[in-house]
Residue, then its C-alpha position, 0 to 999 in steps of 0.5 A: m499499499g503506497m502513501i495516499s495524497f489527496d493533493n493529486t488533482e490529476i486523479a481526483f478530477s480525472g472523471k470530469t471534463n473541462g466543462d464539469l470542472n468549469r461548472s463545479y468552480w463557479l458552483f463552489k465560488m457562489v456557495s462560498s458566499p453565505t449571503f448568496v446562499n441565503v438569498g438564493q434559498k429565500l428566491t428559490a422558496l419565493a419562486l416555488n410559492l409563486h409557481i414560477p419554474v426554476k427547474w431550467i436553472i437548477k437542473p443543469t447547475i446545482f442539481k447535476q453537481f449533487c444529484g444522479g437525476e430525477n429518477i433511477e433510470e436517469c441515474t444510470k449514467a452517474i452510476e457507469q461514469l463512477g464505475k469506470y473508476n471502480i467507485g460504487t454508488i449509493l442510491d438514495y431517494s432523496v424526497e423529504g417532508k412527506e406525511s401521508e400513508e400514500d407517500f410512505d408506501h411510495c417511498m417504500k416502493e422507490t427504495i425497494a426499486t433501488i435495491q432491484k436496480a442494485k441487484g447483481n450490479k457491482n457498481i451499486p453496493f449499497c442502497v439507503f433510506k430514511i425511516t422518516g420516509l416511511a413514518r410520521v415524525e410525531l409518531l417516531e418522537k412518541v415512540s422514541a419518548g417511550k409514551e404509550l400509543v393509543e390503539s390507532e398509533k399502535r396499528e400505524y406503528e405496526k405498518v412502520k415496521e412492516r414497510v422497514n421489514s419489507i426493504c430489509r428482507k428484499a435487500y437480504e433476498f437480493s444480497v444488496s446492503v442497505f443503510i438506515d440513515a440517522e435522524e434527530s435525536w428525538t426520533q432516533q430510539a425508534m429508529d435504533d430498535m428497529a435497525n437492531n431488530m433488522m440486523e438480528k434478523y438479516n445479518k447472520e451471514k454478511a452485513i445487510v443492514y447498517n445502522t448509522y452512528q452520529l459521532y457528534r453525539h456524545d453518547r454514540l461512541d458507547f452506543l456503538k460499543a453496546s450495539f457490538q456487544l448486543a450483535s456478539e451475544k446474538k451472533y450477527i455482524l453489526g453494520a455500522k455507517l459512521v458519520r459525524g452529523a448533520y442536525m447540530e444547530k437544530e439539536r442545540a436550539r431544540a435542546k436550549e428551547k425545551g431545557y435539557p442538556s444538548p446531545i451534541n459534543e461541545t467542541k469540534e475537537s470532541t466530535d473528531k476524537h469520538y470519530q477516531d475512536a469509533l474507527q479504532f474500535c471497528a478496525d479492532h473488530i473488523e470481522q465482526i463489524a462491517i463499517c462504512a465511513g461516511t466522511h469529507n474529513e481527510k484526517s479521519s480518511l487517512l487515519l483508517v487508511d493507516l489503521m488498515t495498514k497497521k492491522n494488515i487489513s487489505p484495501s479491498h476488505p468487504h467489511i471497509y468502505f469509504s463514502q463521500l457525497l456526489g459532487m463533493s470531496d472527489h480528491i478523497s474518492f478517486n484518490l482512495s479508489n485508485a489505490g484500491y480501497n472500497v469507495a462509494k458515493y451517495v448518489p441522491y435522486g428525485p424531481v428537481k423540486e422534491v430534492l430542493p431541501y437536500l440541495i439547500r442543505r448541501a449549499q448551506e454545508n459547504t458555507s458553513v463547514k470551515g475550509q470545505t469550499g476553500r479546499e474544493l475551490g483550491l483544488i479545482i483551480k490547481e487542476k484547471a491550471r495543470r490542464k492548461n499547461 
């Protein structure tokens, strides 16, 4: 295993044409301005409310950067393009905020359709779903708080569990691994319970179902260790997607408003330490834990590479994947893949109007994560200069 450098822009952008590179340059230039992002968000919301068409400007720009298409078939080009560089696709139906039983059933069917697309396709090692796509947030919150459900809610919750089981059973039948995304802390307990049940049921021979551990929460490292203990006792493989987390401002604001201690680590350093310790713990038990390191953090990625080297774990070990979002951190994804490591990109899809909340979050994330946009822009500028020479 040679040294990996995330500064190699020739490898990082080998999948991008000059036109792609220019689009990325202008996009990251724009999202580096908080003012532009805030104004853009407000104008987009206004245009949607007034039914002014915005698809013509969004689809060829920010949508093309961060999404695979409007439906599964439209994602085929992105899947094949990533596959040329031995980068897998994680198909992610990114429609959010639905509330009806009809919508929940549709989301279940759409997720099962991604699993059918992935069946036997080496370029799609994972699919993913959010349980809030299959259930009302208020119901999950009530279950997570341990409150008694009335009869109608009990029936409703049984349907939620059936939807989750239908997805995981199909994944098991087709031998496709599936991630259950983590969400806000006040709904997470219900999701953790369902994830553990599904892992016990379907992870006896291999890791089919993965739960997601948000290490910006101060209790999640302990929960990861407890999950491993449970898996050991019940004799199944723990599937663990390790992320830092995506709801920090929301979590802190709610904790303050309702007067309970924030579940979020007080400092970024604490979160980084928890993430490192989680990687170390999983590497120590790699035959019983399958992990996906979902991170755009270069140090975390290099730490996992270092752990694998020290423990003599093959870069292509089936229990270790690195993952980043489509349109971001190609310098990590492509350089790792080029060195023989397992890499998969999250490829969100859905109608342009429906995935706008996802796209706005990506724009905000690139504005707020210190140094993220500057790093992306700097590498793009470096590659543009290299291609001119």
